[in-house]
C-alpha positions as CSV (number, residue, x, y, z in Angstrom):
1,X,-0.5,-40.7,-13.2
2,X,-1.1,-37.8,-10.8
3,X,-4.1,-38.4,-8.5
4,X,-7.0,-35.8,-8.7
5,X,-6.9,-33.2,-6.0
6,X,-9.8,-31.5,-4.2
7,X,-9.6,-28.1,-2.6
8,X,-12.2,-26.1,-0.6
9,X,-12.4,-22.6,-2.1
10,X,-13.8,-20.0,0.3
11,X,-15.2,-17.1,-1.7
12,X,-16.7,-15.2,1.3
13,X,-18.9,-15.5,4.3
14,X,-21.3,-18.5,3.9
15,X,-19.9,-18.9,0.3
16,X,-17.6,-21.8,-0.6
17,X,-17.1,-24.2,-3.5
18,X,-15.3,-27.5,-4.1
19,X,-12.5,-27.2,-6.7
20,X,-11.5,-30.5,-8.4
21,X,-8.2,-30.7,-10.2
22,X,-8.0,-33.8,-12.3
23,X,-4.2,-33.3,-13.0
24,X,-3.3,-32.6,-9.4
25,X,-2.1,-29.3,-7.9
26,X,-0.8,-26.8,-10.5
27,X,2.9,-26.0,-10.7
28,X,2.4,-22.3,-9.8
29,X,0.0,-19.9,-8.2
30,X,-1.1,-18.3,-11.5
31,X,-2.2,-21.6,-12.9
32,X,-4.2,-22.3,-9.7
33,X,-5.8,-18.9,-10.0
34,X,-6.8,-19.6,-13.6
35,X,-8.5,-22.8,-12.5
36,X,-10.4,-20.9,-9.8
37,X,-11.5,-18.3,-12.3
38,X,-12.7,-21.0,-14.7
39,X,-14.4,-23.3,-12.3
40,X,-15.6,-20.8,-9.6
41,X,-16.5,-17.9,-11.9
42,X,-14.3,-15.3,-10.2
43,X,-13.9,-12.3,-12.5
44,X,-12.4,-9.7,-10.2
45,X,-8.7,-9.4,-9.3
46,X,-7.8,-11.5,-6.3
47,X,-5.1,-13.1,-4.2
48,X,-5.0,-16.4,-2.4
49,X,-4.4,-17.6,1.2
50,X,-4.2,-21.1,2.5
51,X,-4.8,-22.7,5.9
52,X,-1.4,-23.3,7.5
53,X,-1.3,-26.4,9.8
54,X,1.5,-25.0,11.9
55,X,-0.2,-21.8,12.9
56,X,-3.8,-22.9,12.2
57,X,-4.6,-19.7,10.4
58,X,-4.7,-18.4,6.8
59,X,-1.4,-17.3,5.3
60,X,-0.6,-15.7,1.9
61,X,-0.1,-18.3,-0.8
62,X,3.2,-17.7,-2.7
63,X,3.9,-21.3,-3.9
64,X,1.7,-24.2,-4.7
65,X,4.2,-26.5,-3.0
66,X,2.5,-25.5,0.3
67,X,-0.7,-27.1,-0.8
68,X,-2.0,-30.7,-0.5
69,X,-5.2,-32.6,-1.1
70,X,-8.3,-31.3,0.8
71,X,-6.7,-28.0,1.8
72,X,-8.7,-24.8,2.3
73,X,-8.1,-21.8,0.0
74,X,-9.4,-18.4,0.7
75,X,-10.0,-15.9,-2.2
76,X,-9.4,-12.3,-1.2
77,X,-10.4,-9.7,-3.7
78,X,-7.8,-6.9,-4.1
79,X,-8.8,-3.3,-3.7
80,X,-9.3,-0.8,-6.5
81,X,-7.7,2.7,-6.4
82,X,-10.3,5.1,-5.0
83,X,-11.6,8.0,-7.2
84,X,-13.9,9.5,-4.6
85,X,-14.3,13.3,-4.2
86,X,-12.0,13.2,-1.2
87,X,-9.1,12.2,-3.4
88,X,-9.0,15.7,-4.8
89,X,-6.9,16.7,-1.9
90,X,-4.1,14.5,-3.3
91,X,-4.4,16.2,-6.7
92,X,-3.9,19.8,-5.3
93,X,-0.2,19.6,-5.9
94,X,1.6,17.6,-8.6
95,X,4.4,16.9,-6.1
96,X,2.2,14.9,-3.7
97,X,3.1,11.2,-3.7
98,X,0.5,8.5,-4.2
99,X,0.4,5.3,-2.3
100,X,0.0,1.9,-3.9
101,X,-3.0,-0.2,-3.1
102,X,-2.3,-3.1,-0.8
103,X,-3.2,-5.5,-3.6
104,X,-1.0,-4.0,-6.2
105,X,2.6,-4.1,-7.3
106,X,4.9,-1.6,-5.5
107,X,6.3,-0.9,-9.0
108,X,3.3,1.2,-9.6
109,X,2.9,4.0,-12.1
110,X,0.6,7.1,-11.9
111,X,-2.8,6.8,-10.3
112,X,-5.5,8.8,-12.1
113,X,-7.4,11.1,-9.8
114,X,-10.0,12.8,-12.0
115,X,-11.1,16.3,-11.5
116,X,-14.7,17.2,-10.6
117,X,-15.3,18.5,-14.1
118,X,-14.1,15.2,-15.7
119,X,-16.4,13.3,-13.4
120,X,-19.4,15.4,-14.3
121,X,-18.8,14.9,-18.0
122,X,-19.5,11.4,-19.1
123,X,-17.7,11.9,-22.4
124,X,-14.5,13.2,-20.7
125,X,-14.6,10.4,-18.1
126,X,-15.0,7.8,-20.7
127,X,-11.9,9.0,-22.6
128,X,-9.7,9.5,-19.5
129,X,-10.7,6.2,-17.8
130,X,-8.9,4.1,-20.4
131,X,-5.5,5.7,-19.8
132,X,-3.6,4.7,-16.6
133,X,-6.8,4.4,-14.6
134,X,-5.3,1.9,-12.2
135,X,-1.9,0.9,-10.7
136,X,0.0,-2.0,-12.2
137,X,-1.6,-5.2,-10.8
138,X,0.3,-8.0,-9.1
139,X,-1.4,-10.5,-11.4
140,X,-2.1,-9.1,-14.9
141,X,-5.6,-10.1,-16.1
142,X,-5.8,-11.0,-19.7
143,X,-8.8,-9.2,-21.3
144,X,-11.6,-10.9,-23.1
145,X,-10.8,-10.9,-26.8
146,X,-13.3,-10.6,-29.7
147,X,-15.7,-13.5,-30.3
148,X,-13.8,-15.0,-33.2
149,X,-10.5,-14.8,-31.3
150,X,-12.0,-16.4,-28.2
151,X,-13.5,-19.2,-30.4
152,X,-10.1,-20.0,-31.9
153,X,-8.4,-19.9,-28.5
154,X,-11.0,-22.1,-26.9
155,X,-10.6,-24.8,-29.6
156,X,-6.8,-24.4,-29.4
157,X,-6.8,-24.9,-25.6
158,X,-9.0,-28.0,-25.9
159,X,-6.6,-29.5,-28.4
160,X,-3.7,-28.7,-26.2
161,X,-5.4,-30.3,-23.2
162,X,-6.2,-33.4,-25.2
163,X,-2.9,-34.1,-27.0
164,X,-0.5,-31.3,-26.3
165,X,-0.8,-29.7,-29.7
166,X,0.1,-26.0,-29.9
167,X,-2.1,-23.6,-31.9
168,X,-0.8,-22.6,-35.3
169,X,-1.0,-18.8,-35.2
170,X,-2.3,-16.9,-38.3
171,X,-1.0,-13.3,-38.7
172,X,-4.4,-11.7,-38.1
173,X,-5.1,-13.8,-35.0
174,X,-1.7,-12.8,-33.5
175,X,-2.3,-9.1,-34.4
176,X,-5.7,-9.1,-32.8
177,X,-4.3,-10.6,-29.6
178,X,-1.5,-8.1,-29.4
179,X,-3.8,-5.2,-30.2
180,X,-6.1,-6.2,-27.3
181,X,-3.1,-6.6,-24.9
182,X,-1.7,-3.2,-25.9
183,X,-5.1,-1.6,-25.2
184,X,-5.3,-3.3,-21.8
185,X,-1.7,-2.3,-20.9
186,X,-2.5,1.4,-21.7
187,X,-4.9,1.4,-18.7
188,X,-1.9,1.0,-16.5
189,X,1.2,2.3,-18.3
190,X,2.0,4.0,-21.6
191,X,5.6,2.9,-21.3
192,X,5.7,-0.6,-19.7
193,X,9.0,-1.9,-18.4
194,X,10.6,-5.2,-19.5
195,X,9.3,-6.9,-16.4
196,X,5.8,-5.6,-17.1
197,X,5.8,-7.1,-20.6
198,X,7.0,-10.4,-19.0
199,X,4.0,-10.3,-16.6
200,X,1.6,-9.9,-19.5
201,X,3.0,-12.6,-21.7
202,X,3.3,-15.1,-18.8
203,X,-0.4,-14.4,-17.9
204,X,-1.3,-14.9,-21.6
205,X,0.3,-18.4,-21.9
206,X,-1.1,-19.4,-18.5
207,X,-4.6,-18.6,-19.5
208,X,-4.2,-19.9,-23.0
209,X,-1.5,-22.7,-22.9
210,X,-2.0,-23.4,-26.6
211,X,-0.1,-20.1,-27.3
212,X,3.1,-21.4,-25.7
213,X,6.2,-21.4,-27.9
214,X,8.3,-24.5,-28.7
215,X,12.0,-24.2,-27.8
216,X,11.5,-21.2,-25.6
217,X,12.8,-21.4,-22.0
218,X,9.9,-19.2,-20.7
219,X,7.4,-20.2,-23.3
220,X,6.7,-16.6,-24.4
221,X,10.0,-15.0,-25.6
222,X,8.7,-14.2,-29.1
223,X,5.4,-12.9,-27.7
224,X,7.3,-10.5,-25.5
225,X,9.3,-9.1,-28.5
226,X,6.1,-8.8,-30.6
227,X,4.3,-7.1,-27.8
228,X,7.1,-4.6,-27.3
229,X,6.9,-3.5,-30.9
230,X,3.1,-3.5,-30.9
231,X,3.1,-1.2,-27.9
232,X,5.4,1.2,-29.8
233,X,3.0,1.2,-32.8
234,X,0.0,1.6,-30.4
235,X,1.6,4.7,-28.8
236,X,2.1,6.2,-32.2
237,X,-1.5,5.6,-33.0
238,X,-2.7,7.3,-29.9
239,X,-0.2,10.1,-30.4
240,X,-1.8,10.8,-33.8
241,X,-5.2,10.9,-32.1
242,X,-4.0,13.7,-29.8
243,X,-3.3,11.8,-26.5
244,X,-1.5,14.5,-24.5
245,X,0.8,12.1,-22.6
246,X,2.2,10.8,-26.0
247,X,2.0,14.0,-28.0
248,X,4.5,15.6,-25.5
249,X,7.1,13.2,-26.8
250,X,6.6,14.0,-30.4
251,X,9.7,15.3,-32.3
252,X,7.4,17.6,-34.3
253,X,6.3,19.3,-31.1
254,X,9.9,20.0,-30.0
255,X,10.7,21.7,-33.3
256,X,14.1,23.3,-33.1
257,X,14.3,23.4,-29.3
258,X,17.3,22.2,-27.4
259,X,15.5,19.2,-26.0
260,X,17.3,16.0,-26.9
261,X,15.3,13.7,-29.1
262,X,15.7,10.8,-26.7
263,X,14.4,12.7,-23.7
264,X,11.2,10.8,-23.3
265,X,8.8,12.4,-20.7
266,X,7.0,9.6,-18.8
267,X,5.7,9.1,-15.3
268,X,8.0,8.1,-12.5
269,X,7.0,6.1,-9.4
270,X,4.3,7.7,-7.2
271,X,3.7,10.6,-9.7
272,X,0.1,11.7,-9.8
273,X,-1.7,12.6,-13.1
274,X,1.5,12.9,-15.2
275,X,-0.1,14.7,-18.2
276,X,-3.9,14.7,-18.2
277,X,-5.9,16.0,-21.1
278,X,-8.0,19.1,-20.7
279,X,-11.6,18.4,-19.5
280,X,-14.3,18.4,-22.1
281,X,-15.1,21.9,-23.3
282,X,-11.9,23.4,-21.8
283,X,-9.0,24.9,-23.7
284,X,-5.6,26.3,-22.7
285,X,-7.1,29.8,-22.8
286,X,-10.0,29.0,-20.6
287,X,-7.8,27.1,-18.1
288,X,-5.4,30.1,-18.0
289,X,-8.4,32.4,-17.1
290,X,-9.3,30.0,-14.2
291,X,-5.7,30.0,-13.0
292,X,-5.8,33.8,-12.8
293,X,-9.0,33.6,-10.8
294,X,-7.3,31.1,-8.5
295,X,-4.5,33.6,-7.8
296,X,-7.1,36.1,-6.7
297,X,-8.8,33.5,-4.5
298,X,-5.6,33.0,-2.6
299,X,-5.8,36.6,-1.3
300,X,-9.2,35.9,0.4
301,X,-9.7,34.2,3.8
302,X,-11.8,31.2,4.7
303,X,-12.2,29.9,1.2
304,X,-10.1,26.7,1.3
305,X,-12.8,24.7,-0.4
306,X,-13.0,27.1,-3.4
307,X,-9.2,27.0,-3.7
308,X,-9.2,23.2,-3.7
309,X,-11.9,23.1,-6.4
310,X,-10.0,25.6,-8.6
311,X,-6.7,23.7,-8.1
312,X,-8.4,20.5,-9.2
313,X,-10.0,22.3,-12.2
314,X,-6.8,23.8,-13.4
315,X,-4.6,20.8,-12.7
316,X,-4.3,19.7,-16.3
317,X,-3.2,23.2,-17.3
318,X,-0.6,23.3,-14.5
319,X,0.9,19.9,-15.5
320,X,1.1,20.7,-19.2
321,X,2.7,24.0,-18.5
322,X,5.3,22.3,-16.4
323,X,6.0,19.6,-18.9
324,X,5.9,21.7,-22.1
325,X,7.3,25.1,-21.0
326,X,9.7,23.6,-18.5
327,X,9.9,26.7,-16.2
328,X,13.0,27.2,-14.0
329,X,13.2,26.0,-10.4
330,X,13.5,29.7,-9.3
331,X,10.0,30.3,-10.8
332,X,8.6,27.6,-8.6
333,X,10.3,29.0,-5.5
334,X,8.9,32.5,-6.3
335,X,5.4,31.1,-6.8
336,X,5.6,29.1,-3.5
337,X,6.8,32.3,-1.7
338,X,3.9,34.2,-3.1
339,X,1.3,31.6,-1.9
340,X,2.9,31.4,1.6
341,X,2.9,35.2,1.9
342,X,-0.8,35.7,0.8
343,X,-2.0,32.8,3.0
């Protein structure tokens, strides 16, 4: 039988706790992080460092094989993408490249940089904040499910810890779990990759081991397939509700155009604000009027702040014009020459 292990968890300056692991050191870092979340009450995203005896300093923890009894573990909270007013400078041009937060995966998607108008409108901010509001995290955090789902999972995890019995999933329970996961994924990506889905499913079975699958090498193969189809249905649901980033891929919108049906428009790496919705109270016509005002502002001197504000305000209109109307490169060159000439 594995001997219990004790670790010193450093949460911050003058803040530390003792972590007791009755079954010994977990097999991987994700399981250790789950124990820290449960026993130490850590709710934010974080990464771990351990005290290395060779260098006598804290190093990034990538494997639990580096740990032993009575080791010191430091919890480092990962940063959150900034949405301050100063970030408007990055949203002036849709060709500016974002940079991933140091605590996030390099395989990041689009970072949402809201305009001043969307920040001033609580209803608009609430709607936009749920779609790709953060970069894809290194460790995907499973959301809190509804009370009845959490109750069933808690009992299932207790049974699994006691005698290794896996939870028998009812269709409604599985559907509720997949629905919540899809909603959480949409905060980062509308079109998650295969590796992204693997990250989510692995995090699910680590947090709730009673959901593991028998006979599966990974323990979540069927979950991954189900989540893939659930995401497809969820995108269709949001498209019918008018989500711009998904409506743009609707075959009805293309009509009889020459666009190939399989040409799906979605963000690429480092792309900023791929297809934001219009701010509350704004329409295509009102945004076009502001764009014309912006052109006249370019002819004036010493008004950089006004131009930045107008660029941020009309940014949704500019992006939708590029994606829907697909102007020629020559038109972009002509517009760039005009701006350079008047400035």
